[in-house]
N, C-alpha and C positions, 0 to 999 in steps of 0.2 A: 350497605357498604360496597363501594366499587370493587371489582375484582382486582387483586394485586398479584404480581408475579412473586414466586417464592425464590428470592435471590439470596446469595450469601454475602453477609457484610461482617465487618469486624466490630465486636462489641466488648465492653468490659463487664464481667459478671458482677452483679450486685452482691454484696456481702450479706450474710444472714446474722441477725441478732435475735436471741430468744425474746427480747422485749420490744423488738421493732414493731410499730403499729401498722396494721393494714386497715385503711380507712374505708368506711362505707359512705358513699355519696349518692348522687341522683340516680333515679331509675332509668333502665334501658328503654330504648324505643321498641315498641311491639313489632316493628318491621325488621328487627334484627334477624340475621340468618342463624337459626338455632338448630336446624336439623342435623343430627350427627349421622354419618354414614354407618355407624355401628349401633344405631339406636335400638334395633330389634334383636340384639344378641340373646339367645337363650341363657338361662341362669347358670347352667352347669358347664357349658362349653362355649367359648368365645369365637366369634366368626368375623374374619376380616371382610367378607363380602356378605354381610348379614341379610341385607334386603333380599338378595337372590336366594340364599340358603334357607331362610325362614319360609319364603314363598314356595320352595320346592320340597323341603324336607320337614316332616312333622315330628319324627321321632329319631332318636339316636340308636343305632344298632348295638346290641350287647357286645362286650369285649370278646366273648366266646365265638362270635360270628366273624371276627376279623380274619381268622385263619382260613375261611372258606376260599375255594379256588376262584380266581378271577377268570378273565377271558381264556379260552382254551390254550393249554400248554401240553407239550409232549412229555414233560418231566414229572415223575412222581417224587415230590420233594421229601427231604428227610423229616422224620417225625420225632427225632431225638430231643428237640427242644419244645416240649409241650408247653402250652400257655399256662402261666402261673397266675395265682390270685394276686391282684395288684390294687393299690389304692386309687389308681387312675381308672376306675370303673365309670363308664359313661351312663347317661340316663337310660333307664330300662326301655326296652322296645325290641321287637323282633325283626322288623323289616321297615325300611324307609321307602318312601314313594319314588318310583322310577321316573326321572325327568323325561318328559315326552317331547316338548317343543325343542327344536334345534337351538334356539337362542338361550333356553335354560341350560342346556348341556354346555354350550360354549361359555356362558358366564361362570358356571361352577368350575369348569376346566381352567378358566383364566385365573380364578382364585387359587387353585391348586398349583398352577404353574408359577404364580406369584410366590408361593412358599418355596418351590424349587429354586427360584431366582435368588431368594434371600440366603439360601445355603450354599450358593456357588462359592468357589474359591475367590477370595476378595480381590486378588491381583488380576483376575480375569474380567472383573467388572470395569469397563471403561466409562467414565463419567460422560454423560451426554450422548452415548452411543447405544443404539438399540441392541438387544441380545439377538444375535443372528439366528440362533437355533430355536428361538421361542416358538415359532410356528410349528416346527417339527415336533417339539414336546407337546404342544397343544393338541395336535392331531392324535398323538399316542394316548394322551390322557382322555381325550374325548371318547375313546372306545371303552374305557373302564366306566366312565360316568354314564354313558348311554345304557349300560347294563347294570348300573348301580352296584358295581363290584369294587372291592378294595383295590387300591393302586398297588400293584406288585412291582418291586424294584430289585435288581440284582447288582451286587457289589463284590467284585473280585478283590479280596483283601485278607488280612490277618493270616499270613503264611506260616511264620515261625519267627522267633526272636533272631535278630542279626547274629551271625557267628562271632561278631566283634564284641565279645563279652567284656573285655577290659577297657574298651574305649566308648562304645555307644550305649549299651543297655545294662540292666541290672541283673539279668539272669536269663534262664531258659523259658520261664513261665509268664503268663500275662500278669501285669501289675496295674498300678493306678492309671497308667496311660490307656490301657485297653478298657478299664472300667469307665473312664470318662468318655472314651470313644463310643462304647456301647450305649451309654446314657444319652449321648449326643444324637445317635441314630434313632433311639427310642423317642427322643424329643422331636426329631424331624418327622417321624411318622405321626406323632400326636398333633403336631402343627398342621399336618394335612387333615387329620380327623377334625380339628377345630373348624375347618372350613368345609369339610365334606365328611359327614358322619360315618359312612362305610369305612373310612380310614385308609391305612396303608400298611404295608409290610415290606421290610428289607430282608432279602435273602443273601447272606454272606456266603460267597463261593470261595472257599479257601484254595489258593493256588500254591500251597506249600509243596505238595508232591511234584509239581511241575518243575521246580527249580532247586530243591534242596540238595540233590546230589551234585549239582554244579558248584555249590558253595561249601561242600564238606559238612553239611548238616544231615544227621541220620534220620531215617524214616521214623524211628521211635520218638525222637525229639519233636517232629512234626505232629505225631499222634498225641503226645502228652500236652503240647501247647493247645491243640484243637479241642481236646477234651476239657482242659481247664477253662478255656474260653467259653465253652457251652455252659459249664457250671457257673461261671461268673455272670453270664446273661441271666440265668435262673435266679441267682442270688440277688441281682439288681432289679428283678421284676421287669426285665426287658422283653415283654411278651409280644412286641411287634417286630422282634428280630429273630430270624430263624437261620438255619445253616444248610448248606448243600455241600456234599462231599464230591471229590473228583470222580469217584466211581459212579456217582449218580448221573454224570454227563455222558457215560459210555453206553452206547446202545447194546442191549442184551444183558446188561448187568442189573440185577434186582435182588440184592442180598438182604435188604431190609435192615431195620434197626431193632435193638441195639447191635452195633458192630463190635466185635471183640478186638482187643489189641493184637491178639495172635493172628486173627484173620487179616487184619489191616496190614500188619508187617509182612505176612506171607504174600499178599497180593499186590502190595504197593508198586513193585517194579513192573508188574504186568499192567496195572492201571495206567501207569505213565506211558508205557509203550503203546498200549491199545488206543489211548486218546489221541496220540500223535498219528497213529495209523489211520484212524477213522476221520480225523478232522483237518489234518494238514494238507493244503492244496498240493497237487502233484507239481513238482518242479518249482516249488516256492523258493525264491532267492531273497535272503534278508537284505543284501546290499541294494537290490532294486527297490524293495519295499521301503527301506530307510530313505532312499533318495527321492522317492515319488510321493510318500505319504507323510504329511506334516505331523500327525499324531504319533506315528511310529518313530519319527526323528526325535520328538520330545521324549518319548519313553526310552529310546536308545541312549540319549544323553544322560537321562536320569540313572540308568543302569551303570554307565561308565563311572559316574560320580561316586556311587556308593560301593562299587566293586574295588575302587582304589584302596578302601579301608578294609572291606569285608574279606577279600581274598588274602590280603597280607596278614591280617590278624587271625585268620582261620587256619594258618599254616599251609595254605594252598600254593604259596610261592616261596622260592628259595631267595635268601638274602643276597646271593651272589649274582642274581639275574640283573641285567642292565635295565635302565629306565625305559629304553626303547622296546626291549623284550617284554617288560611288564605292560607297557602300553598296548602292545600287540595282543598279549594274553587277555587283557581286560576287554579289548574289542572283540576277541574271539568268543569269550564267554558271554558278552553282552549280545552278540549275534545269535548264539545258541539260545539265549533266553528269548530273543525276538522270535525265533523259529517256534519254540514251544509256546510262546505267548500267542502266536497266530493260531495255532491249533486250539489253544484254550479259549481264545476269543470266539472262534468259530463254533466251538462246542456250546458256549453260553448263548450265542446268537441263535443257534438252532434249537437247543434244549429249552431255553428260556425266551423264546421268541416274542412273547407278549410282554415281557418285563421291561420296565424303564431301566436303561443301563446307567449305572453310576461308576465313577472312577476316582481314585485317590491321586491320580496323576494330572498335571496340567495338560490340557488338550485344546483342540480347536472347537470342541463341543458340537461337532457336526452330528455325531451319533450318540454321545454320552454326556452326562453332567459331571463335571469335575467339582469335587467338594472336599473340604478339610474334615478330618475325623474328630478333631477337638477344636473348641473355640479358643484357639491360641493366639497370642500376640506375636507378631514378627513372622519369621520364616516358617512356612508350613512343613511339617515333618510328621511321619507316622509313628505310632507307639512301638513298632517293632524295629525301628531304626534309631530310636532315641529314647529318652526318659522324660517324664513329666516333672516340671519344676513349678512350685507354687510360691508366689509372693505372699506376704502377710495378708494382703487384701484379697487373696484368692485368685488373682489373675494368673493365667497359665502361659508358660513358654515351654517349648520342647527343645531339648538340648542333648548333645552327647554327654554321657555320664562323666567323662574325664574333664569336661569343660565347666562343671559346676564347682564354684569355689567353696571349699570346706569352711573357710572363715565366716562366710555369710549364710551358708545353708547346711542343714542337717539331713541325713538320710533317715527316712521314716520307714519303719517295718510294719507289715500287716500279716498276721498269722505266721510270724517267724520268717517271712520273706521280705527282702527289700522291695519297697513299693514306689516311692517317689522322693524328691527333694523338697524341703520346705524352708523358707526363709527363717533364720534364727530370730527368736524374740523372747524376752522375759515373760511375755503374756502366756506362753505355753508352759511355764514353770509353775506348778501348783503343789507346793510343799504339803506333804501329808496325804496327798491323793495321787494314786496312779491312774491317770485318765488318758483316754485317746481323743485326739482332735481330728475329726473326719470332715473334710470339705464336702459339702453337698453340691449337687448339680441342679441348676446352674449357679447358685449362690448360697452363702451361709455356711455355718460350721456346726456340726453336731459333736457335743462333748459327752462321753460316756465313761463309766468306770471300766478299766481294762478287764478286771475280774468282775463278771456280772453278779457275783454273790457279795461283792463289797457293799457296805451300808454307809455310803458317804451322805451326810446330811446337807441339805441346802443351807442350814445354819452356818456351816463351815466353809462355804464357797466364797472365794474372794470376788465380790461383786464389782469392784472397781476394774478388775481385769476383764470380767465379762463385758462391762460397759465399754472398755477400750477396744476389745475385740470386735464388738458390734459396730464401732465407728469405722473399723477397717473392712469388715466382711459380715454384714448382717444377712439374715438373722442368726443369732447364736442360740442354740438349743441345748438345754441340759436334760438328758434322758437317763433314767435309771438311778436317780438320786432320791433320797428319802426326805420326808417332812415337807414335800413340795405343795401339798394340799392343806397343810396346817396354816390357818389364817394368820396367826400371830407371827410365825416364822416368815411367811410370805410377805407380810407387810413390813416387818422389821428389815428384811433384806433390801427392800426398796429404798429405805433411808441410808443403807450402806452404799447403794449404787450412786446416789446423788441427792439433789434437792427435790423432794416430792412435790408434784404440781396437782393439787386437789381440784376437783370439779365442784359444782354447787351441791352435789349429793354426797360429797365426801371424798376420801382418798381412793377407795377401791370400788370398781364397778363390776357387777356380775353380768357378763355378756351372755344373754340367753333370751329365748323367746318368752316374753312375759304375757303374751296374749292380748296386747293392746291393739285395739282397732281404731284408735284415733288417727285420722288421716294426716294430722299435723305431727305425729310422732316420728321418731327417727327409725330407720331400718335396723339400727344397731341392736335393738332389743326385740327383733322379730326373727323369723326364720327365712326371710327373703334374702336373695342375693343383694350385694351392695356394690356401689360404683367404686372404681379405683380412686384412691384419695390418700391424703395424709391426715393424721389425727390433729384435732384442735382447730381445724379450718373454720368451723362454725361455733367455736367457743369464744364468746365475746366478753370483754371486761371494759368498764368505763375508764377512760384515761384522759387527763387534761393535757393538751398539746402545748407547745411553746407559745402559741397565740392566745392561750387562756381559754380555748374552746374545748368543752368536754365532748369526746367522741367514743363510739364503741370500737374496740380494738380486738382483732383476732389474736389469741394467745396460743401459740403453737408450742407444745412440749418437745423436748429434744429426743426423748426415748419412750418406747412402750415396753411394758413388762407384764408378761402373761403367765398364768399357770392353767393347766387343763384339768378341770374337775370331772367333767363327763364329756368324752369325745363324741363326734358325730358317728352315725352308722357309716360303714365303708361305702365310698362312692359319693359322699355328700359333705357339705360343710367344710370344704377345703379353705384354708387361709392362704391367700396368694400374696407373695412378696416380690415386688419388681425393683430391681437394682438400678440405680442411676448409672453406676459404673458400667454395667453391661448394656444399658440403654444407649450410652454414647459409643461404646465399642461396636455395637451392631447398627448404629444409625446408618441408613443408606448413604452411599458415597456421594450422592447428589446434595446432601445436607451436611451441616456442621454444627458443633456445639455453639460456636460464635454466632451463627445465624439464628439459632433458637434463643440465644441469650438476649437478642434484641427484641423479642416478642413479649407482649403483655396480654393479659386476658381479664375477663370480668365474669362475675357470677351473680345471678339472681336466684333466690331460693323461695320455695313456695310458703315457707313459714313467715316470710316478711317480704312481699313483692314490692313494698314501697322503697326499699333500699337495694343498692347494688354494690358489691365489692368490686372496686376498679383498680386498674394499674397493677395487677398482680404479676410479678415476674415469672416467666415460664422456666427460667433457669437461675439458680442462685449458687453461690460458692459455699462449700462446706466450711464451717468455722474451724475445724481441726485439720482436715486433710487438704483443704483448698481445692478439692475436685468439684467439677460442675454437678449440680443436683437438679433433677427435674422436679418442678412444683406444678401439680395438676389436680384437677377434680374432674373425673369423667362425666361428660354430659349424661344426665339421667332424666329422661322424659317421663311425663305422667303415665304414659301407657305401660311403663315398665315396673310400676310400683303402686301399692295402695296407700303408701305413706308419703313423706316429703320428697319432692323432686326439685330439679334445678334447671337453669338455662345458662349455658356457657357460650362465650364468644371470644374469638381472637380480636383484640382491639386494633392492632396495627399490621395485620398480615392477612393472608388468605385463610378462609375458614377450613380449607383442606388440611391445615396443620392439626386440627382437632382429630381427624382420622389418623394422621401420621403418628401423633403422640400416643393416642389411646391404643392403637393396634400394636405398636412397638412395646408398650408396657405389658401386654399380654403375650408377647413373643416367648416361645419356650426356651430361647437362649438367654432371656432376660428375667423371666418370672419363675419363681419357685412355687410349685403347687404343693403345699404342705398339709399333711394330715396329722393333726395332734393325736398323741396317745395319752392315756390317763397319766397324770403326774408330770407331763412335760412342762418345763419352764422355758420361756422364750423371751429374749431381749432383742429389740430391733431399733436401729437408728431411725428416728422419725423424720430426719432431714434428708438422708441419702436414699431412703426407701419409700416406695409407695406400697399400698396394700389394699386388699379387698377380701371378700368372703363369698363363696358360692352358697346357694340355697341348701337348706336341709329340712328334714321333717320336724315340725315344731314339737310333736309329741315325743321325739327322741330324747329330750332332756339335755341336749348339748349345752354345756356351760363352761365358759372361761372366766377367770378373774383377771382384771386388767388394772394396772396402776401406771400413771405417767410420772416421769421425773426428768429433771434437767441436770 
């Protein structure tokens, strides 16, 4: 096929019908371009630059090694956030091969910089314009890769909640906004580990003590916010996120951890003064800095904007003061913040000299990467200046609390504290059951009894509501319910959910390793990893078309319904769910849903090379929500399996689309890496979601039951 440019065109999305036939026609030419750029991904961790990674790295370092020091740094980092046991355990192995050739180092570094570029603030990405700071970041990353060390990053952030409690935020302590932000940073580090096994670590350097006294916030409130944030990171298994205190940046201070509240409050004013004394350049003039430095100007304007609310609502300003006087006061405080910020930035630059600098502020990105802390839609805002708002479909916006309409949204509490706003829906009303609905990162909803001792039976669950929730935000997981592994109850609830779609073997399939060595068998009943796909793609039924000709037709079910009988050992057998909604939200700016909707693809399968499935739409329209849904089967070469394999080709576009689609489906902002627990019930929309499974030990006995329904 001749090379074609990847251009954007306007197309109408094809509609999906559960009974719409997908015809099998003539075989492909053996000269088709079938090599996928991700063909050699290891089974446990997916690599965007796999050919390079596999050639260089043979093992993945243990999670416990991620915290090792990288290139030399003068700072002894806080040990208060010890690594916790997490389900995201990589493949076992103690050390990976150190890249030796300069070209190997450069290629791996480019893959890492590609991850950094994906997480940039979206409005800073100019279509068709190269990232000016890319070479600078590449040079910094090269130093880590050459030593085979984790990528260390420093993020000044998470100071304290805005003093504007009645307008902006929900309270003094971290809430759902901070929880999602920490999960987003954890995903960012894991995305780097996906292309570079030594991984990455983000060190959050709280700047709370630098500014709190200027805004009327007490040192005690800064302490309590910081301590709660550390606990939240542990609770969320964010073991790639650690913390640095202000005092850790001061030369001569080495108080160690844990630090008591009493000691913190006693020394906080001294820490503030000493950091300014050590790191503020002599004769520093904020007016000169603002006028000459573009990044400082952007930060200064940001300060002015939030001070207009924060100083007024914190009681820092008299109501009798004129507007011009208020403006002067805002400018004065903002310049004081610029002065302290200069000292703080210098302290980070010197104490964390080897770390990649991240920023939550828009910038020129000459020396730092600007990124959003949450995968939000619309205006970028931080969790300490706003609150998190969830739509029914799970999409996130950040808003001032007083701007969220009570008629359409309800305030959700967690552990007795206000946490976030959620769009109102009858789907959250479960009579007779007091349950919590917790949106997972990056997609899906976990439903649990609020009282963990409650014995709510699956028999009494309203499955139609579960089905409708899954159409909005899949997957939906029921955890902590009883009777979930009772075969009669499990099967009966499938009929409550919809019209059961049986396979040739019956209604329910036991998904486990059956020890079948037939090379024509499916990977479903093995312990191997599987390609990203949607169910029913290879389930054919004979159907007579309008022309009277009988053809084999692919019958795709609308939903999957699972229960976990025996989960995998920790660190293996994850079930991955990729959301079409997040796929299109994070589609690179140079591409569009309309562009992808104009593409079709085909598939040959080793079980029947004589036929090929052709004219498969890459994007379809969801029958209920009307949203675009990605339809794909990951290329799966013979070298990756001892069972059935396939050959995938784009029919009317460049073959590079295969890499674009596959890599984005595994993106940590798009794909949920889910570890089943015993008794979990899961329902997922088979139209809006793609899924796969990582490998597991066959002797582990991992077993899921699965039923399809429409």
